[in-house]
N, C-alpha and C positions, 0 to 999 in steps of 0.2 A: 467551371461547372461545380454546382453545389454538391457536397457529399450526400450520398443516398440516405445516410442516417439523419442528417439535418433536414433534408427534403421530406422524409417520412414523418419526422416529428412535427414539422410545420403543417403537413397535410392532415395528420391526426388532430392537431390542435384546431385547424380550420373546420374540420367535420364536427368536432365537439361544440365549437362556437356556433356553427350553423344549426345544430340540433337544439342547443340551448335557446336560440333566438327564434326558432321556427313556430313556436306557440301552437304546436300540434300534440295530440296525445301520443304517448309512447307506442301504442299499438299501431298507429298510423305510420309513425316513423319506422317502426320495425318492418312493416309491409313494404314501404318504399325502399328501405335499405336492402331487404332481401332481393327485390327486383334488380336494384343496381348491382348487387354482388353477383347475381347470375350473369348480368351483361358483362361485368368486368372479368369474370371467370371465363366466359366464352371468348372474349377478346384476348385474354392471356393465353388460352390454349391455341388460338389461331397464330398468335405471335410466336409461341414456342415452335409450332409446326413450320412456320416460315423461316425462323432462325435455324432450325435443324436442317431443313432442306438446303438452305444457303451454305451452311457449314459442310454438309455432306458433299455438295457440289464443289466446294473449294478443296476438300480432301481428295476428291477424285482427280482434280486438276493437278494437285501435288503428286499424287501417285502416278499420273501419266507422264510426268517429266523424268 
């Protein structure tokens, strides 16, 4: 598995490259990126809640033993 630092840098580079090649005005890219960020944030919150629920469930199982 690729280290998260390498994956992050590659992802950031890909986004910059995509923006540079988009041939869109910055205000349009900003609007799109804000929408994407909202969706990513919502997914991140859902993932945290699912991970926390799973962790809490595992902790309960350990405590019951």
